[in-house]
N, C-alpha and C positions, 0 to 999 in steps of 0.2 A: 513248663508252659512260659512263654515270653510275655512280656507286658502288653505287646500289641494283640496277642490272642486273647488275653484276659479282658482287655478293653472291647474287642469284637464279641465276645460271647455275653458281656454285659449289655452293650447297646445293640448289637446285631448289625448285619450288613445291609439291611433294607434301606432304600432311599427315603428319608423323612419328608421330602418335598413332593407334593402332588399337585397336579393341575385340576382345577375344579371341573366337574362335568359340564360339557358344552361351551366351555370357555372360547374355543377357537372358532365355533360354528357361527356366532353372531359378533365376533371380533370386529370385523369391518363395518358393520352398521353402528356399533357403539363408538368406534373412532370417528367416523364421519359426522355422526350427530354431535360430538363434542367439539368439531372444528367450527370456526365461525363461517357465516354464509359468504362473505367477500373477503378478499385479501385487502389488507390496509392499503392506502394510497402510498405511492412511492414518495419518499422523502426527497426533496430537492436540496442539492448541495449548494450552499451559499458561499462563494469565495470572497473573502474579505481581503482587500488590498493591504500591502505591508504597512503603509502610512497610517492605516486605520488601527492596525493591530499594535504596532509599536510607534507611536507618534514622535516619542522623544528621540529614538534612534534615527528615524527618517528625517527629522529636522535637523539633527546634528550632522548627518551625512550631507544634506543640502547646504548647510553652512559651511562645511569643510569644502565642498566643490566651490562655493562662492568665493571662499578665500583663496584658493589656488587659482581660479580664473583671474581674480583681481591682481594677485602678485605677477602672473604671467603677462598681463597686460601692462602692468607698470614697468616691467623689465623691458618689454618691447617699446614703450614710449621713452625710457631712458636711453635705449640704444639709438633711437631716432634723433633725440636731442643731441647726443654725442656726435653723430654724423653731420648734423648742421653746424655744430660749433666748430668741428675740425675743417669744414668747408670755409666758414667765415674767417679762419685764421690763415688762409692762404696755402694750405697743405696741397701738394701735388699728388694726384692720384694716378695709379698705374692703369694700364688698358683694361685689365681684368676688373678693377674696381669701378671704372667708369662703365663698362658693360653692365655690371651689377646695379649701379646707380640709375642707369638708364632703364632698366627693367624692373626697379623696385618702387619704392613708396614716393619718390620725388616727382613733383609736377614739372611742366615744361619750363616754367620760368627759372626754378632752381637748377635745372639741368642746363639752361642757356647760360646762367650766371657762372657755372663751373667752366663751361667750354670758351667763354670769352674772357676769362681770367688771364691777365698778361704775365703774371709772375711766373 
């Protein structure tokens, strides 16, 4: 006789788990009585902006953008001053440069002074 047969002869082959009498007959009533009367109210999702969640990083990003804009405007300002300085020194401009100057940041008086320059 094998080990498995010995165990089956001692324990048996009958299922040890049994369902109590009438368990499924009133199952639905018991389940419904254990549930609450109403469903809980839906939770509203509150979305928090990034600058409220991470104020340090938001302020650091804003400062970085400010520094970049500041340096970009300073570079543009320096280029304009260079153009004025070279015009005052009597530099002769080409036709393309004159077209650019006429359509760019110079006012009418500055353009007139370039055109009437006798040098």
